[in-house]
C-alpha positions, 0 to 999 in steps of 0.5 A, a space after each residue: 500500500 502506498 503510505 503517502 496516499 494512505 498515511 493512516 490506512 497503511 498503518 491499519 492491518 487489524 482493528 486493534 491498529 485502528 483503535 490506537 488512533 485518536 478519535 479525531 483521526 477517524 474522519 480522515 481514516 474513513 476518507 482514506 478507506 473510501 478512496 482505497 475502496 474506489 481504487 481497488 474495486 475499480 481495478 478488479 470489480 465487485 460489489 461497490 455501492 453498498 460498501 461506500 455507504 457504510 464506510 463511516 459505520 464500519 470505522 466506528 464499529 471497529 473502533 468502539 467494539 473489541 472485534 473479533 471478541 465482540 461479535 459483528 454480524 453483517 447482513 447479506 454481505 454486499 457491504 463487507 469490503 470495508 470491513 474486510 480491508 480493516 480486518 487483515 485483508 487490506 492487501 489481498 482485497 484485490 483478489 476478491 471473487 477470484 479463484 483462491 482469493 478473498 470471498 465476496 461475502 463474510 466467511 467464517 473460515 476466512 477470518 475470525 472477524 467474519 463471525 457469521 457466513 452470509 450471502 442471503 439477506 435477513 439472517 443477521 438478527 437471528 444469528 446475532 440473537 443466537 450468539 447473544 443468548 449463548 454468550 449470556 447463558 455462559 455469563 460472557 459479557 461480550 457484545 453482539 451487533 447486527 447490521 441490517 439494511 432496510 431492504 433486508 428488513 422486509 423479509 419475514 425472517 427479520 421480523 421473526 427475530 425481532 419478535 423473539 428478541 423483544 419478548 425474551 426474559 431475561 432480555 438479551 444484550 443485542 444491538 441491531 443497526 438499521 442501515 437505512 439507504 432506501 435501496 436493495 439492488 434497486 429501489 426498495 418497495 412496500 409499506 416498511 419503506 414508506 414508514 422509514 421514509 417518514 422516519 427520515 423526514 422526522 429528523 427535523 423533529 429530532 433536532 427540535 427535541 435535542 434543542 429542547 433538551 438544551 433549552 430545558 436543561 436539568 432532566 429533573 426540572 418539572 417541565 423537562 419531566 413533563 416533556 419526556 413523558 410526552 416524548 413517546 406520544 410525539 414519536 407515535 405521531 411523528 416518528 413511527 419508531 413505536 413499531 420497534 419499541 412495541 416489539 421490545 427494542 429501545 429505538 434510537 435515531 435516526 442519525 446521520 450514518 456518515 457523521 463519525 461524531 454522531 455515530 461514535 456518540 450514539 454507539 458509546 451510549 448504546 454500548 453501555 445499555 442492557 437489553 435489545 437496542 435498535 439504532 437507526 442510521 441514514 446512509 447513502 448507497 455509493 456515498 463519496 463517489 458521485 457516479 455511484 450516488 447518481 446511479 445506485 443500481 448500476 454501481 451496486 456491483 461493477 466490472 473493472 472501470 476507470 474512476 475518472 470515466 465510470 462504468 462503460 456499458 459494453 455491447 453484447 454479441 449475443 443475448 444472455 438467458 436473462 435477456 431472453 426471459 425478459 423479452 419473452 415475458 413482454 411478448 407473452 404478456 402482449 399475447 395473454 392478458 392474464 400474465 402477471 410478473 413477480 420478483 422478490 427484489 430482483 428486477 434488474 438481475 432477473 430481467 424484468 426492467 422492460 416488463 415493469 415499464 411496459 406493464 406496471 399494473 402487472 408487475 409485482 416486486 415483493 421486496 426481499 420476501 421469497 416466501 411471500 412471492 411464491 404464495 402471492 403467485 399461488 393466490 393469483 393462480 387461484 383466481 385465474 391469473 397466470 403468474 410468472 415468478 422470476 427468481 434465482 435458483 439459490 433464492 427459490 431455496 428460501 421458499 421451498 415450503 411454499 413451492 411444495 405446499 402452496 403451489 404444487 400440492 394444489 396443482 396451481 398454474 404458476 411458472 417459475 423462471 429460475 435464473 442462475 441455475 447450475 454453476 454461477 461463479 464469482 459470487 461463490 457457494 451462497 449463490 450457486 444454483 447447484 441443487 434445483 434439479 434435485 429439489 424440484 424433481 422430487 415434488 409431485 405435479 412439477 414440470 421441470 425443464 432445462 434449455 440447451 440454448 437461447 431459443 429452446 429457453 424461449 420455447 420452454 418458457 412458452 411450454 411452461 406458461 401454457 402447461 396446466 399446473 406448476 412448471 419450472 424452466 431452469 437456465 444458467 447465468 450469462 450467455 448461451 451458445 449463440 442460437 438465434 431466438 425466434 420471435 414466435 411463442 411456440 411450445 415443445 412436446 412435453 417430456 420429449 428429448 431431442 437427438 443431437 448426434 447418432 453415434 455408436 457404443 456410448 450415448 451421452 444424455 445431457 441436460 441444459 447448459 451441458 448439451 453443447 459440451 456433450 455434443 463436442 465430446 460426442 463428435 470427437 469420440 463418434 458417440 451418440 448425444 441426446 438433449 434431454 430437455 425435460 428433467 420431469 417427466 423424462 422421455 422414458 421411451 428414448 432412455 429405454 431405447 438408448 439403454 438397449 442400443 448402447 453399451 453404456 450411458 453417460 449423464 451430464 448435468 450442472 447440478 449436484 449428482 445426488 438426487 439430480 437428473 442422472 439419478 432420475 435416469 438410474 431410477 427409471 432403468 432400475 424400475 424397468 429392470 434394465 441393466 446398463 453401465 452408467 457414468 454420472 457426471 455432475 457437480 461434486 458433493 461439496 460447496 463450490 468456492 468462488 471462481 469463474 464459471 469456466 474454472 468451476 466447470 473445469 474443476 468439476 470435470 464438466 468442461 470438454 476435456 474433463 468429460 472426454 477424460 472421464 468417458 475414456 477412463 470408464 471405457 478405455 477402448 472408446 476410440 477403437 472397436 471394442 465398445 461399438 462391437 459390444 453394442 452390436 
């Protein structure tokens, strides 16, 4: 680190170094930390705006609390880069999201300062409460702090934890910091956002109250006592803080989350208090970098860019699967007035921007509330609507009970457009879509599809939309092989696979994104290749024909092998009493670390070289006549 550019930050390897500085130096340290974050992330990419918004808060927390002895729990983790810089990863932060580099989210095995691993939102209060209870029962005086954004506060889990913490006896010593910046990835929505907006406007009332304290002087003054007695009534009328106070939390704020003196003063007071506390801080996502403040959605996460110019959008040679979905949604909406589009706070990521603009009355952002999003769709379907839930594979896991009980059990007409299926890449294990084929195919009434290319994705979306019952189309992150997308809304015959190459000896049965890989290997080794298309129902006739006409079968999927599509084929053959050698290729029984999608596929043996090597190892004579003669 350049000690001339960063004279203070260069001396801070760990929070204990930060605590050696006088309090008066903290604003300058925050300035250096912000500049270093801009310099680093602009070079390597990563989550950006959220970290800029918590610079002062991160400095104040590590300055006043004895981390890692005291526990600091971050929600979601998008905002943790400043925390990582101050906690031993300053000189390696440039490796964030890269193979063997710094993780993009808090990770317990990476650092003692990462007290709780996270990647999904709204878990911080529950985790911090659990820590506080365990410490309290052990007679341990350490403090526990949870930092949660107003976007994450919309999830039911956050309120479940607040409800529990506020009603306990004895009371847990827990501080919840509500970081209110009115943003998730896109703008926050819903009643809670409106309520917090009223809180922000009430800063004037807080200023009047503070001025009144100075004017009235001694708290024992009868007039002052009278005013304090009415303070809660004022709050109820002007500041809806009573929501938190009625749940059992002592509410403080709102305060300026970019003012070191205000933060330090409030945290010093709260550190000495017992019981559940909630501090409401107002921040700006992207603070201190004008371009990020002006376009908070664009600068939520960035690729490398020149800070002097900003992010420059690059032309895309071929559409991503997300774009294919977004275009299909608008086209189908024009064709069918019953279509409703639903997303749990992922308008940009799931490709619903255009739909939200063209069909605002049929667009529903439920905020970070996946369970509600799925049951909302179920309710719509009960009354004849045709809801489409656009959701990431990893986030659908959070609504699994609703998927089973509220949609599939009632055989309701809901289509799930599942983005980021399979290997995702740099965001790491928390965002990997490794399990959806396994957890979807075991649910009765489900139709489950995985496209091999962009046009097939569009066809499957139409198929699922017109299917009478629950359906899921699962597609990967990024672009496909580049197949042209047709404008029509054609469907596919349900449960029918597609020949891609007729060969000899061994047949490759590939699902979804691995079909092009399977084709390349089949071509090189003169093998058969089939695009399975449907995980449920399987093409029973095709599978039995392949098993009887080939010496061996290879299943390929970018999903966990356990319980996945390959398992479904093995189960079918066992049920039919057909015995044939099968090689199952898929994701290992392990969580995939952060790296590029290409690196992870290669690491899992699912690139062309890995698949070919596995087949040749299983059938050494694959290039000769042994296997082919056995087939005949």
